[in-house]
One Martini backbone bead per residue (centre of mass of N, CA, C, O) as a GRO file, in nm:
protein
  314
    1MET     BB    1   0.793   4.229  16.363
    2LYS     BB    2   0.848   4.300  16.068
    3GLU     BB    3   1.100   4.476  16.126
    4LYS     BB    4   1.266   4.256  16.265
    5ASN     BB    5   1.277   4.055  16.026
    6LYS     BB    6   1.417   4.250  15.833
    7LYS     BB    7   1.678   4.281  16.003
    8GLU     BB    8   1.753   3.980  16.009
    9ARG     BB    9   1.782   3.943  15.701
   10LYS     BB   10   2.001   4.157  15.666
   11SER     BB   11   2.205   4.028  15.858
   12LEU     BB   12   2.231   3.760  15.704
   13ARG     BB   13   2.333   3.875  15.435
   14ARG     BB   14   2.591   3.993  15.555
   15GLN     BB   15   2.707   3.728  15.660
   16GLN     BB   16   2.717   3.584  15.390
   17ARG     BB   17   2.913   3.780  15.252
   18ALA     BB   18   3.142   3.753  15.458
   19TYR     BB   19   3.178   3.448  15.434
   20ASP     BB   20   3.240   3.442  15.131
   21ARG     BB   21   3.492   3.624  15.135
   22MET     BB   22   3.665   3.462  15.336
   23ALA     BB   23   3.669   3.196  15.181
   24LYS     BB   24   3.814   3.318  14.926
   25GLN     BB   25   4.070   3.389  15.082
   26TRP     BB   26   4.150   3.097  15.156
   27LEU     BB   27   4.196   2.990  14.863
   28ARG     BB   28   4.472   3.152  14.826
   29ASP     BB   29   4.595   2.950  15.005
   30THR     BB   30   4.837   2.708  14.946
   31ARG     BB   31   4.763   2.512  15.168
   32LEU     BB   32   4.472   2.461  15.084
   33LEU     BB   33   4.509   2.419  14.776
   34SER     BB   34   4.689   2.161  14.796
   35TYR     BB   35   4.458   1.975  14.899
   36LEU     BB   36   4.276   2.005  14.653
   37ILE     BB   37   4.483   1.903  14.447
   38LYS     BB   38   4.546   1.622  14.559
   39ASP     BB   39   4.223   1.533  14.535
   40GLY     BB   40   4.159   1.682  14.229
   41VAL     BB   41   4.456   1.589  14.096
   42PRO     BB   42   4.562   1.292  13.995
   43PRO     BB   43   4.873   1.339  13.903
   44LEU     BB   44   4.920   1.449  14.233
   45ALA     BB   45   4.821   1.239  14.458
   46SER     BB   46   5.128   1.122  14.551
   47ASP     BB   47   5.210   1.392  14.649
   48PRO     BB   48   5.330   1.607  14.855
   49ILE     BB   49   5.227   1.901  14.977
   50GLU     BB   50   5.490   2.071  14.948
   51ALA     BB   51   5.526   2.005  14.650
   52ILE     BB   52   5.257   2.123  14.549
   53ARG     BB   53   5.313   2.413  14.635
   54GLY     BB   54   5.552   2.431  14.422
   55TYR     BB   55   5.358   2.404  14.161
   56ILE     BB   56   5.247   2.666  14.219
   57GLU     BB   57   5.207   2.969  14.036
   58THR     BB   58   5.388   3.148  14.278
   59ASP     BB   59   5.571   3.387  14.490
   60THR     BB   60   5.374   3.310  14.717
   61ASP     BB   61   5.133   3.197  14.967
   62GLN     BB   62   4.952   3.361  14.758
   63ILE     BB   63   4.718   3.431  14.552
   64PRO     BB   64   4.630   3.669  14.385
   65TYR     BB   65   4.350   3.850  14.428
   66ALA     BB   66   4.307   3.868  14.137
   67SER     BB   67   4.125   3.653  13.928
   68GLY     BB   68   3.994   3.743  13.688
   69GLU     BB   69   3.896   3.703  13.337
   70ILE     BB   70   3.683   3.536  13.093
   71ALA     BB   71   3.651   3.589  12.759
   72PHE     BB   72   3.427   3.633  12.492
   73SER     BB   73   3.338   3.706  12.168
   74SER     BB   74   3.046   3.815  12.262
   75GLY     BB   75   3.132   3.970  12.559
   76ALA     BB   76   3.133   3.772  12.755
   77TYR     BB   77   3.191   3.663  13.108
   78VAL     BB   78   3.403   3.513  13.354
   79GLU     BB   79   3.457   3.488  13.734
   80PRO     BB   80   3.671   3.345  13.899
   81ASP     BB   81   3.793   3.328  14.214
   82LEU     BB   82   4.033   3.132  14.093
   83LEU     BB   83   4.350   3.153  13.924
   84PHE     BB   84   4.586   2.894  13.809
   85GLY     BB   85   4.903   2.738  13.802
   86MET     BB   86   5.074   2.427  13.702
   87LYS     BB   87   5.410   2.276  13.774
   88LYS     BB   88   5.582   1.960  13.663
   89LYS     BB   89   5.808   2.000  13.482
   90SER     BB   90   5.644   1.908  13.189
   91TRP     BB   91   5.397   1.950  13.357
   92GLN     BB   92   5.086   2.126  13.274
   93ALA     BB   93   4.834   2.347  13.431
   94TYR     BB   94   4.504   2.453  13.489
   95GLY     BB   95   4.307   2.648  13.737
   96ASN     BB   96   4.013   2.647  13.950
   97ALA     BB   97   3.850   2.817  14.232
   98ASP     BB   98   3.531   2.772  14.402
   99PHE     BB   99   3.277   2.931  14.610
  100GLN     BB  100   2.984   2.786  14.780
  101LYS     BB  101   2.755   2.859  15.033
  102ASP     BB  102   2.539   2.741  14.828
  103MET     BB  103   2.281   2.639  14.646
  104PRO     BB  104   2.175   2.745  14.364
  105LYS     BB  105   1.860   2.884  14.216
  106ALA     BB  106   1.911   3.056  13.937
  107TYR     BB  107   2.100   2.803  13.859
  108ASP     BB  108   2.307   2.565  13.709
  109LEU     BB  109   2.595   2.440  13.833
  110GLU     BB  110   2.690   2.244  13.609
  111SER     BB  111   2.695   2.455  13.383
  112ARG     BB  112   2.907   2.636  13.513
  113LYS     BB  113   3.136   2.435  13.529
  114ASN     BB  114   3.155   2.373  13.223
  115LEU     BB  115   3.217   2.662  13.134
  116TYR     BB  116   3.486   2.700  13.287
  117VAL     BB  117   3.638   2.475  13.151
  118ALA     BB  118   3.605   2.576  12.859
  119ALA     BB  119   3.731   2.858  12.905
  120MET     BB  120   4.023   2.761  12.983
  121VAL     BB  121   4.079   2.642  12.707
  122CYS     BB  122   4.009   2.885  12.514
  123ASN     BB  123   4.213   3.092  12.655
  124GLN     BB  124   4.473   2.949  12.504
  125VAL     BB  125   4.377   3.081  12.238
  126GLY     BB  126   4.483   3.231  11.967
  127LYS     BB  127   4.509   3.314  11.643
  128LYS     BB  128   4.671   3.048  11.665
  129VAL     BB  129   4.630   2.709  11.662
  130ASP     BB  130   4.774   2.494  11.928
  131TYR     BB  131   4.705   2.184  12.026
  132ASN     BB  132   4.980   2.097  12.174
  133ALA     BB  133   4.964   2.355  12.389
  134LEU     BB  134   4.743   2.243  12.551
  135ARG     BB  135   4.618   2.247  12.863
  136PRO     BB  136   4.503   2.114  13.120
  137VAL     BB  137   4.201   2.125  13.323
  138TYR     BB  138   4.096   2.237  13.666
  139SER     BB  139   3.786   2.219  13.840
  140MET     BB  140   3.715   2.361  14.169
  141TRP     BB  141   3.447   2.291  14.408
  142VAL     BB  142   3.313   2.461  14.693
  143VAL     BB  143   3.047   2.327  14.892
  144ASN     BB  144   2.845   2.506  15.160
  145ASP     BB  145   2.588   2.338  15.246
  146PHE     BB  146   2.387   2.314  15.537
  147ARG     BB  147   2.228   2.047  15.427
  148ILE     BB  148   2.487   1.896  15.447
  149LYS     BB  149   2.601   1.634  15.638
  150LYS     BB  150   2.820   1.502  15.451
  151SER     BB  151   3.110   1.461  15.318
  152GLU     BB  152   3.220   1.524  14.971
  153LEU     BB  153   3.383   1.365  14.672
  154GLU     BB  154   3.380   1.470  14.330
  155ILE     BB  155   3.514   1.308  14.034
  156LYS     BB  156   3.580   1.413  13.688
  157LYS     BB  157   3.738   1.235  13.476
  158GLU     BB  158   3.762   1.286  13.169
  159TRP     BB  159   3.527   1.462  13.043
  160ILE     BB  160   3.706   1.442  12.784
  161GLU     BB  161   3.781   1.195  12.579
  162LYS     BB  162   4.034   1.019  12.446
  163THR     BB  163   4.100   0.889  12.125
  164GLU     BB  164   4.161   0.582  11.931
  165GLY     BB  165   4.042   0.610  11.663
  166SER     BB  166   3.724   0.431  11.686
  167GLN     BB  167   3.814   0.398  11.986
  168VAL     BB  168   3.822   0.415  12.352
  169THR     BB  169   4.050   0.243  12.372
  170ARG     BB  170   4.349   0.167  12.578
  171ASN     BB  171   4.655   0.091  12.728
  172GLU     BB  172   4.653   0.377  12.875
  173LEU     BB  173   4.616   0.625  13.085
  174LYS     BB  174   4.477   0.940  13.011
  175GLU     BB  175   4.466   1.265  13.019
  176GLY     BB  176   4.245   1.499  13.047
  177MET     BB  177   4.134   1.817  12.951
  178MET     BB  178   3.870   1.791  13.137
  179ASN     BB  179   3.820   1.872  13.492
  180LEU     BB  180   3.629   1.768  13.787
  181ALA     BB  181   3.572   1.904  14.131
  182THR     BB  182   3.371   1.829  14.428
  183PHE     BB  183   3.339   1.994  14.747
  184LYS     BB  184   3.149   1.880  15.022
  185ILE     BB  185   3.056   2.038  15.314
  186GLY     BB  186   2.994   1.899  15.610
  187ASN     BB  187   2.869   1.864  15.939
  188GLU     BB  188   3.021   1.596  15.897
  189ILE     BB  189   3.302   1.392  16.000
  190ARG     BB  190   3.532   1.146  15.887
  191GLU     BB  191   3.804   0.943  15.911
  192ASP     BB  192   3.793   0.858  15.583
  193ASP     BB  193   3.836   1.124  15.489
  194LYS     BB  194   3.966   1.352  15.320
  195ASP     BB  195   4.182   1.601  15.389
  196SER     BB  196   4.033   1.826  15.242
  197LEU     BB  197   3.763   1.792  15.399
  198LYS     BB  198   3.878   1.844  15.681
  199VAL     BB  199   3.985   2.126  15.639
  200LEU     BB  200   3.719   2.253  15.547
  201HIS     BB  201   3.556   2.189  15.800
  202TYR     BB  202   3.747   2.339  16.014
  203LEU     BB  203   3.722   2.617  15.872
  204PHE     BB  204   3.382   2.637  15.792
  205LYS     BB  205   3.213   2.455  16.031
  206CYS     BB  206   3.346   2.451  16.292
  207GLU     BB  207   3.247   2.575  16.621
  208GLU     BB  208   3.507   2.464  16.764
  209GLU     BB  209   3.787   2.629  16.808
  210LYS     BB  210   3.979   2.434  16.954
  211LYS     BB  211   3.937   2.193  16.764
  212ALA     BB  212   4.010   2.331  16.499
  213ASN     BB  213   4.302   2.411  16.575
  214GLU     BB  214   4.404   2.128  16.640
  215LYS     BB  215   4.352   2.001  16.361
  216LEU     BB  216   4.502   2.218  16.180
  217ARG     BB  217   4.789   2.178  16.292
  218ALA     BB  218   4.830   1.903  16.128
  219TYR     BB  219   4.806   2.094  15.842
  220GLY     BB  220   4.991   2.373  15.888
  221PHE     BB  221   4.818   2.559  16.097
  222THR     BB  222   5.007   2.789  16.322
  223MET     BB  223   4.959   3.071  16.312
  224GLU     BB  224   4.825   3.339  16.466
  225GLU     BB  225   4.661   3.435  16.222
  226ASP     BB  226   4.505   3.171  16.186
  227GLN     BB  227   4.348   3.182  16.451
  228ARG     BB  228   4.186   3.436  16.380
  229ARG     BB  229   4.057   3.329  16.120
  230VAL     BB  230   3.915   3.087  16.246
  231ARG     BB  231   3.748   3.244  16.449
  232LYS     BB  232   3.587   3.400  16.238
  233MET     BB  233   3.470   3.156  16.091
  234CYS     BB  234   3.326   3.034  16.334
  235ASN     BB  235   3.146   3.277  16.392
  236LEU     BB  236   3.010   3.288  16.116
  237SER     BB  237   2.896   3.004  16.119
  238GLN     BB  238   2.718   3.041  16.366
  239GLY     BB  239   2.554   3.281  16.252
  240PHE     BB  240   2.448   3.138  16.002
  241ILE     BB  241   2.290   2.913  16.144
  242GLU     BB  242   2.124   3.134  16.327
  243LYS     BB  243   2.013   3.349  16.139
  244GLY     BB  244   2.135   3.653  16.231
  245ARG     BB  245   2.245   3.678  16.492
  246GLU     BB  246   2.431   3.893  16.676
  247GLU     BB  247   2.665   3.688  16.773
  248GLY     BB  248   2.768   3.644  16.460
  249ARG     BB  249   2.927   3.883  16.472
  250ASN     BB  250   3.226   4.041  16.318
  251GLU     BB  251   3.540   4.165  16.199
  252GLY     BB  252   3.527   4.025  15.897
  253ARG     BB  253   3.394   4.252  15.771
  254VAL     BB  254   3.374   4.486  15.514
  255GLN     BB  255   3.119   4.607  15.574
  256GLY     BB  256   2.953   4.853  15.705
  257ARG     BB  257   2.750   4.966  15.983
  258ALA     BB  258   2.458   5.126  15.968
  259GLN     BB  259   2.400   5.357  16.252
  260GLY     BB  260   2.205   5.589  16.146
  261ARG     BB  261   2.416   5.784  16.052
  262LYS     BB  262   2.618   5.845  15.787
  263GLU     BB  263   2.883   5.873  15.945
  264GLY     BB  264   2.881   5.585  16.058
  265ALA     BB  265   2.909   5.440  15.784
  266VAL     BB  266   3.173   5.568  15.692
  267LYS     BB  267   3.356   5.499  15.934
  268ALA     BB  268   3.307   5.192  15.931
  269SER     BB  269   3.416   5.146  15.644
  270VAL     BB  270   3.700   5.254  15.675
  271ASP     BB  271   3.786   5.067  15.906
  272ALA     BB  272   3.726   4.795  15.763
  273ILE     BB  273   3.910   4.830  15.518
  274ARG     BB  274   4.178   4.865  15.669
  275ARG     BB  275   4.167   4.602  15.831
  276PHE     BB  276   4.137   4.400  15.595
  277SER     BB  277   4.390   4.485  15.438
  278LYS     BB  278   4.595   4.417  15.667
  279GLU     BB  279   4.514   4.114  15.740
  280PHE     BB  280   4.503   4.010  15.408
  281GLY     BB  281   4.671   4.175  15.188
  282VAL     BB  282   4.470   4.382  15.057
  283PRO     BB  283   4.412   4.619  14.862
  284ILE     BB  284   4.229   4.892  14.924
  285GLU     BB  285   4.096   4.926  14.641
  286LYS     BB  286   3.967   4.641  14.639
  287VAL     BB  287   3.791   4.666  14.892
  288TYR     BB  288   3.638   4.918  14.799
  289GLU     BB  289   3.495   4.790  14.552
  290VAL     BB  290   3.326   4.600  14.730
  291GLN     BB  291   3.202   4.803  14.943
  292ARG     BB  292   3.047   5.019  14.759
  293LYS     BB  293   2.794   4.834  14.693
  294ASP     BB  294   2.679   4.895  15.009
  295LEU     BB  295   2.657   5.192  14.916
  296THR     BB  296   2.604   5.491  14.861
  297THR     BB  297   2.716   5.731  14.659
  298SER     BB  298   2.791   5.928  14.887
  299GLU     BB  299   2.939   5.729  15.074
  300ALA     BB  300   3.152   5.629  14.871
  301ARG     BB  301   3.284   5.906  14.830
  302GLN     BB  302   3.371   5.954  15.127
  303VAL     BB  303   3.544   5.703  15.159
  304GLY     BB  304   3.741   5.758  14.924
  305LYS     BB  305   3.855   6.019  15.044
  306ARG     BB  306   3.961   5.903  15.322
  307LEU     BB  307   4.153   5.691  15.155
  308GLY     BB  308   4.275   5.851  14.894
  309LEU     BB  309   4.110   5.768  14.610
  310LEU     BB  310   3.976   6.052  14.612
  311GLU     BB  311   3.911   6.364  14.524
  312ASP     BB  312   3.904   6.663  14.714
  313LYS     BB  313   3.697   6.951  14.614
  314THR     BB  314   3.635   7.117  14.891
   0.00000   0.00000   0.00000
């Protein structure tokens, strides 16, 4: 019984990692990101979705895979899941989007949010400080805690308020420098919920594939590839809720499943990396860097050789 429970916990951890990786891949899609921006960036709230997609600074329909990192003078750094720029005529801003599959226990999430916002502001400063050149920043967090019953959207506008003279009053609303938005995906969705929350719910929570696809079609997700991705997310969601049961497994995993011999782990990893790279347009070397963390040193070396990323000296 003890060994069975251990295997179930291991299976659940793998599902959680797979779910987390796939969710972060979805954040790169400008169709999903535009809904987050519409409801999380007040200056663009009245603009149509297609216009907002055009404001996102990218040459493709997806933000580049590498999220980048923001370094501090102390040597520490943070790694947002997604960093991007927005531009509408003379208005410009920076943003980040991060996915949390549950509420963290090891640290305070609010502290992390505040640090990311501050980091994006400080990252704009070179050797010479030009205060007038600083762009406002928007930090958007998608929290998918399965204990949350109903979807919620919390926006903190003007996290640091601009003042005029010695008073906080002003004649007209001014945009804040630091802004936060938290999207909590609930198990239940309501008719009056924001579109961003509905899209997130049907992508990440809805277990009924047919219903999810039908609803998402109204939000511009129509390609055959989208159907496969939604199906994988639905399967992962079901498996996540059922805490690691075998039927929750699916092809969306990056890491290979070691079943018995080392050769099985290596072959499974190579196949999974190639499949994930092809389906999601992620460079093989990037997928390999993520995958190798779940392998032994010897297995990682063999996988790298078979993918042509490491030199075979044998």
